[in-house]
C-alpha positions, -999 to +999 in steps of 0.1 A: +326+028+387+294+048+392+294+084+381+280+111+405+245+123+398+238+159+386+218+179+411+183+187+398+166+217+415+129+223+406+122+260+399+087+260+384+062+231+379+027+242+369+002+232+343+021+249+315+058+245+321+084+227+342+117+245+348+146+227+365+182+238+372+208+211+367+243+214+384+270+189+374+304+184+390+329+171+364+320+136+354+284+139+368+255+126+348+217+129+346+211+092+341+192+079+311+159+096+306+133+103+279+118+138+275+081+138+276+078+174+264+095+198+240+122+216+259+146+246+259+180+245+277+198+277+286+233+273+298+244+292+330+281+283+326+302+271+298+291+234+292+309+205+276+283+178+274+289+142+264+255+128+252+251+090+254+223+081+229+202+050+223+220+022+203+254+031+218+258+064+200+278+091+218+287+127+209+302+157+226+287+193+223+300+225+238+280+257+246+292+290+261+274+305+291+241+321+282+234+300+250+201+283+244+189+254+223+155+236+217+149+199+214+117+180+207+096+157+228+109+121+228+146+128+230+163+100+250+198+103+264+222+105+294+239+139+298+274+139+313+297+168+322+327+161+300+346+192+311+369+197+340+349+224+358+314+224+372+286+232+347+250+243+351+220+249+329+182+255+332+159+233+313+123+245+306+098+218+294+067+231+277+037+210+288+013+227+264+015+233+227+040+259+215 
């Protein structure tokens, strides 16, 4: 069965940064993708994310609303809302050096 796709809403996309809001219904996913830039995620709601990783790896991470984390360029994964409520976060990709 195919999972629903998270809704991606572009907020900013210029020469320095790309900011996107992601909204997930329970069970929704981003689909497999590879990050071409370093990025920061700030959660807007509590988030329970199941991360599918290359090679069949999988892990679940949980964040409260308003938390933030950074990941480097090259991360490859599929993000799935593993919770029972909608979740949302804003991802900011840094197109220029930090």
